[in-house]
Legacy VTK file of the C-alpha trace (Angstrom):
# vtk DataFile Version 3.0
C-alpha trace
ASCII
DATASET POLYDATA
POINTS 298 float
9.819 45.060 -80.699
7.988 48.134 -80.909
7.592 50.875 -83.110
8.926 54.360 -82.751
6.266 55.865 -84.806
5.870 59.700 -85.379
1.755 61.027 -84.891
0.553 59.850 -88.217
-1.565 63.469 -88.439
1.499 65.780 -88.237
3.673 63.255 -90.623
1.247 64.360 -93.320
1.082 67.466 -93.109
4.742 67.280 -93.004
4.720 65.124 -96.381
2.879 67.540 -98.470
4.542 71.022 -97.098
7.797 69.568 -98.142
6.937 68.549 -100.694
5.216 71.700 -101.735
7.589 74.332 -99.968
5.075 76.043 -99.110
2.703 75.545 -95.863
0.330 78.196 -97.188
-0.563 75.113 -100.557
-0.430 72.537 -98.353
-2.794 73.585 -95.597
-4.982 74.376 -98.796
-4.433 70.606 -100.325
-5.439 68.884 -96.401
-8.614 71.193 -96.509
-6.960 73.214 -93.313
-5.416 76.600 -91.888
-2.145 77.658 -92.737
-1.929 78.256 -88.932
-3.221 74.311 -88.299
0.047 73.644 -91.527
2.755 75.019 -88.538
1.405 73.858 -84.901
1.216 70.259 -87.003
5.288 70.910 -88.394
5.844 72.373 -84.868
4.148 69.476 -82.921
6.287 66.668 -85.450
9.735 68.794 -84.422
8.855 68.346 -80.883
8.260 65.176 -81.272
11.706 64.107 -83.266
13.930 66.917 -81.815
14.838 68.524 -84.655
13.993 71.617 -87.359
12.857 70.391 -90.772
11.697 73.779 -92.167
13.799 76.923 -92.237
10.733 79.617 -91.999
11.616 82.552 -93.743
9.600 86.097 -95.224
6.774 84.767 -97.107
8.743 81.091 -97.605
9.839 77.864 -95.998
13.080 75.761 -96.931
13.512 71.752 -95.896
16.227 72.193 -93.596
19.142 68.959 -93.875
16.854 67.047 -91.881
13.891 67.813 -93.695
15.400 67.288 -96.972
16.652 63.677 -95.767
13.080 62.282 -94.018
10.924 63.734 -96.966
11.207 61.057 -99.543
11.323 58.087 -96.393
7.723 60.211 -95.087
6.572 60.256 -99.563
7.133 56.517 -99.363
5.440 55.825 -96.797
2.194 57.334 -97.873
2.689 56.460 -101.439
2.841 52.758 -100.313
-0.332 53.396 -98.122
-1.925 54.647 -100.979
-0.705 51.233 -103.327
-2.248 48.531 -99.968
-5.591 50.044 -100.066
-6.163 50.488 -103.513
-5.046 46.557 -104.013
-7.841 45.826 -101.211
-10.631 47.737 -102.031
-10.225 46.635 -106.033
-9.784 42.475 -104.619
-12.969 43.454 -102.408
-14.985 45.351 -105.187
-14.313 42.618 -108.222
-13.707 38.729 -108.667
-12.168 39.568 -112.123
-8.416 38.811 -112.711
-7.326 41.846 -114.375
-4.910 41.497 -117.180
-3.103 43.901 -118.579
-0.881 44.349 -121.282
0.370 45.377 -124.754
-2.400 45.567 -127.150
-0.218 43.247 -129.907
0.081 40.784 -126.926
-3.434 40.747 -126.721
-4.828 41.132 -130.185
-2.356 38.038 -131.289
-1.683 36.074 -128.797
-3.751 35.682 -126.049
-7.172 35.970 -127.746
-6.398 33.517 -130.136
-6.235 31.341 -127.023
-9.540 32.672 -124.719
-11.451 29.725 -126.162
-8.769 27.287 -124.082
-8.417 29.661 -121.633
-12.119 30.061 -121.170
-12.529 26.445 -120.906
-9.644 25.148 -118.565
-11.713 27.332 -116.053
-15.058 28.527 -117.121
-15.663 29.924 -113.764
-12.704 32.024 -114.141
-13.841 35.866 -114.993
-11.421 37.701 -116.963
-11.085 42.128 -117.790
-8.705 42.694 -120.153
-6.717 46.329 -120.453
-4.090 47.416 -122.720
-1.258 49.504 -122.132
1.800 50.364 -124.785
4.795 50.898 -122.766
5.457 48.319 -119.316
5.947 52.182 -117.620
2.853 52.887 -118.619
0.902 49.924 -116.577
-0.055 50.398 -113.268
0.191 47.103 -111.512
-1.311 48.542 -108.709
-4.536 48.666 -110.025
-4.746 45.247 -111.734
-3.464 41.612 -110.699
-1.156 40.383 -113.510
0.408 42.302 -116.170
2.218 40.906 -119.227
5.639 42.889 -120.828
8.943 42.769 -123.025
11.155 44.371 -120.667
15.403 44.423 -120.182
15.197 44.635 -116.803
13.393 42.776 -114.583
13.838 45.324 -111.612
11.018 47.124 -110.301
10.806 46.575 -106.682
7.612 45.046 -105.136
7.026 42.712 -107.654
7.439 39.661 -109.080
8.186 37.915 -112.667
7.736 34.713 -114.292
10.042 34.350 -117.690
7.784 33.300 -120.296
9.871 34.251 -123.548
12.946 34.912 -124.905
11.801 35.773 -128.249
13.805 35.626 -131.312
13.341 38.915 -134.547
12.749 38.052 -137.941
11.854 40.164 -140.721
8.786 39.452 -142.116
6.806 40.190 -145.090
4.317 39.068 -148.118
4.978 35.941 -150.051
4.619 38.641 -153.312
6.914 40.875 -152.315
9.837 38.598 -150.797
9.727 37.569 -154.409
10.114 40.857 -155.684
12.893 40.926 -153.514
14.612 38.415 -154.360
15.766 37.218 -150.968
17.909 34.732 -152.016
20.804 37.048 -153.050
20.761 38.620 -148.956
19.410 40.644 -146.241
21.061 43.783 -148.918
18.136 43.631 -151.284
15.701 45.127 -148.311
17.489 48.588 -149.769
14.889 47.821 -152.717
11.536 48.265 -150.247
10.038 50.269 -147.656
11.161 49.304 -144.116
8.301 49.321 -140.939
9.726 50.447 -137.736
8.809 50.686 -134.397
9.938 54.140 -132.847
9.242 52.430 -129.970
11.434 49.975 -129.890
14.332 51.205 -132.152
17.090 48.743 -131.847
14.945 46.341 -133.343
16.459 45.820 -137.190
19.560 48.076 -135.909
20.320 44.601 -134.359
19.309 42.487 -137.087
20.989 44.250 -139.392
24.027 44.571 -137.228
23.925 40.200 -136.920
23.334 39.626 -140.631
26.280 41.819 -141.321
25.494 45.327 -142.950
24.588 48.472 -141.270
21.640 50.789 -140.981
23.681 53.309 -142.845
21.291 55.685 -144.469
18.389 53.914 -145.928
15.107 57.092 -145.732
12.932 54.251 -147.042
10.776 53.706 -143.684
7.587 53.868 -141.968
7.437 54.446 -138.327
4.151 52.672 -136.104
4.254 53.155 -132.484
3.279 49.130 -131.961
4.217 45.511 -133.116
-0.056 45.279 -133.832
0.617 48.175 -136.265
4.062 47.685 -137.815
2.888 43.459 -138.037
-0.818 44.548 -140.065
0.902 47.138 -142.378
3.324 44.301 -143.129
0.456 41.571 -144.231
-1.188 44.302 -146.491
2.361 44.319 -148.431
3.156 48.032 -147.300
7.130 46.723 -146.745
9.284 44.594 -144.462
8.173 44.679 -141.071
10.626 42.988 -137.926
8.731 41.317 -134.369
9.326 38.659 -131.943
8.531 35.042 -134.033
6.186 34.127 -131.175
3.576 37.021 -132.007
3.364 35.740 -135.928
3.892 32.394 -135.602
0.170 31.705 -137.052
0.627 34.158 -139.586
3.983 32.645 -140.925
2.220 29.111 -140.232
-0.367 30.221 -143.218
1.310 31.847 -145.207
0.062 35.419 -144.783
3.351 36.423 -143.992
7.281 34.301 -145.016
10.669 35.096 -143.301
12.237 37.142 -146.615
15.695 35.923 -144.625
16.622 32.907 -142.704
18.355 34.948 -140.037
16.535 35.367 -136.465
18.274 37.418 -133.847
17.143 36.963 -130.086
15.754 39.996 -128.887
17.059 41.564 -126.111
15.456 41.163 -122.734
12.351 38.938 -122.109
8.689 38.735 -121.881
7.765 38.042 -118.561
4.206 37.738 -116.435
4.630 40.485 -113.901
2.667 40.311 -110.621
3.116 42.296 -106.549
5.493 39.849 -104.526
2.826 39.821 -102.128
0.195 37.998 -104.684
2.211 34.746 -105.111
-0.327 32.784 -103.130
-3.558 34.676 -104.423
-5.072 30.872 -106.190
-6.288 32.893 -109.080
-3.239 34.546 -109.772
-1.249 30.972 -109.142
-3.786 29.391 -111.643
-3.110 31.618 -114.461
0.593 31.713 -114.225
0.251 28.234 -114.692
-1.657 27.850 -117.301
0.147 30.794 -119.421
3.669 28.920 -118.712
2.159 25.957 -120.217
0.961 27.731 -123.631
4.554 29.084 -123.707
5.678 25.406 -123.208
3.345 24.178 -126.348
2.951 26.211 -128.929
0.248 26.365 -130.948
LINES 1 299
298 0 1 2 3 4 5 6 7 8 9 10 11 12 13 14 15 16 17 18 19 20 21 22 23 24 25 26 27 28 29 30 31 32 33 34 35 36 37 38 39 40 41 42 43 44 45 46 47 48 49 50 51 52 53 54 55 56 57 58 59 60 61 62 63 64 65 66 67 68 69 70 71 72 73 74 75 76 77 78 79 80 81 82 83 84 85 86 87 88 89 90 91 92 93 94 95 96 97 98 99 100 101 102 103 104 105 106 107 108 109 110 111 112 113 114 115 116 117 118 119 120 121 122 123 124 125 126 127 128 129 130 131 132 133 134 135 136 137 138 139 140 141 142 143 144 145 146 147 148 149 150 151 152 153 154 155 156 157 158 159 160 161 162 163 164 165 166 167 168 169 170 171 172 173 174 175 176 177 178 179 180 181 182 183 184 185 186 187 188 189 190 191 192 193 194 195 196 197 198 199 200 201 202 203 204 205 206 207 208 209 210 211 212 213 214 215 216 217 218 219 220 221 222 223 224 225 226 227 228 229 230 231 232 233 234 235 236 237 238 239 240 241 242 243 244 245 246 247 248 249 250 251 252 253 254 255 256 257 258 259 260 261 262 263 264 265 266 267 268 269 270 271 272 273 274 275 276 277 278 279 280 281 282 283 284 285 286 287 288 289 290 291 292 293 294 295 296 297
């Protein structure tokens, strides 16, 4: 079927003018005159047989048709920008670019880097980090590793990796002081190490333990599991974290679980990448490798 496309030059001009609600500001952004913008909008209106703007003294206002059309034009150009970024990045590097939270890179990926390089010595790897899942720009990397409650970002493929258990952690010395055999209520005796970027972790665990958060004030707050875990290793208090991120510390005794209860963390951890890249051989290989690592934990 033949596509009934509007002229792209006038459409680009309309997108800028609709976004800025100003012919003059659109002209400044596009590097043309205000008169040129006006002519381009008129040409698009003629093509569509509908008015997109009401011209008023010293301003323009979108018509109902313009309001309806603007987000489609904006989305179309955003997709073109994303696609252009994707193909230019791919053509300019052979690296497999992996972006994840600093905690995941430091505490899970780097300890497995030797195994990864041994399995694929030819694969060039570049790591990047972002603190929150919505900070990750999947158009600028090959794959991302995130935790999320909703695996529903458009045009992305989500490969589940792990649904972790939240566990309190501290040093053996602090656990002994807590007298943990008496139960979780002894937590009131110590400093709780809290993530303000994951404020529900402690609430979920305490509720499962049958005790409320109450008015406990002895807390220190962090922005990542990485820093909270390091504070726990230093004996600063009791942290809570996904068990797979502290498995090695628990195995070696650097940290212990003062209480036996483990509670499922809502959501899951995923490997994500753009749907159209599901046949990329580097991504296919890495997806298989990382999934195998989670099936056979160290």
